[in-house]
N, C-alpha and C positions, 0 to 999 in steps of 0.2 A: 592505546587501544582506543579504535574510534566508538564513540557512546551514540547511540540512537534512542530518543525519547519520544513516544509517539502521544499524542492526545486525541480528543475528539470522539471518542468513541461513546455509548451510551445506549439509552431505549428509545424508540422511535416507532409510531405506528406505520403499518403498511403504506405505501406511497410516500411517505415522507424522505427526508434527506439528511443526510450526516455530512461534516468534512472532516476528514482525519490529517492529522497534521503530523510529521516526524522531523526532527531538529536533531543536526548531527553536531556534536562537539568536536570539529575538526577544520581547519582551515582549506583542506585539499578535499573539502566535499565535491567539489565540481569535476574531481576525476573519477568521480563512482556512477555506473548506473544503478539507479534505485527503483524498487519494487514493493508492491503490496503483496505479501501471503495470506493465506487466512485457512483456519482449520475449524470446520463446523462439526457438531457433535456427530461423533461416529463415523466421521470420513477422515480422508487424508488430507494432508496439507497440499495446497495448491496456489500456483501463482495467479494472482488476479489482475495485476497490471502491472507494467515496467515502463522506465523511461531511461533515454540514453543519457549520457552525462550532459550533453549540450541542450536536452528535450527536444532536440529534433525529430527524434524516433521514438515510438512507443509500441506497446504491446497490451492488448487486453483478451481476456479469455471471453468466449463468447458468450458465457451466460452473462455477461455486464457490459458488454458493447451496447453502446448507445446510452446507459444509464451512468457509467461511472467515466470520470475525466480524472486522469493523473496529471500532475503538474509540478515544478520545482523552480524553485528562486534560488540560484547559487549566492547569490549577492548576502541572502540571509541564511543559508544552509539550511534550508527547509523544504520539506518535499510534501506534497498533498495528494489527497484522494478525496474528490467530489463524487458523494454518492446520491443520486436521484432515483426516485422511484424504488424505492426499497422493498422488499420482499421479503418474508419470512424464511426464504431460502438462502438470503444473504446473511442469517445470523451466523456468527462464528467469531472467533477471535483471530484479529487482523495483525500482522506482523510486519512491520517496516524493515526492509532488508537492503543492503547494499555488496554489490561486486563491480567487476571492471566492465562487462557489458550486459546487454538485455539477454544476448546468448547465454551466458552463465546463467542467469538467474532464471531463465526457462529452463534450463538443465538442472536446477535444483543446488547452483554453486552459490554460496551466500559466503561473502567474508565477515559481514557483522550483521546482528539482528537487534532490532529492537526488542521489548520485553512483552508485547502484545496488550492489544485494548480491544475489550467487548462489545461487539456491536448485536443489539439484540432487536428485532423486529416483529412486533408485534401483528397478529392479524385483525 
């Protein structure tokens, strides 16, 4: 079983930045598309961003375009989400996820989940 371990969540003021990290315990990390889901209070889980196995293709949900950047370092089996210009609407539990392709992730297909990390943005 692939283990995904997230870090980097916390409390930040509106307009601030956070960087989330997701470390995978597998040497086949590069074979997976990776993404970040989030679940805000009272809302359904949705895909925030995703990146292909090579890093050559990315996806962002409309609400985070221009503010969030997803990246990965396959040599270190690590994926990142740089979050800038944060707003209270970004408050959620963020989950690292892996599947075969970005299309799978966009369709809600997930082979492996991280445990989630809380991001809270104060006004």
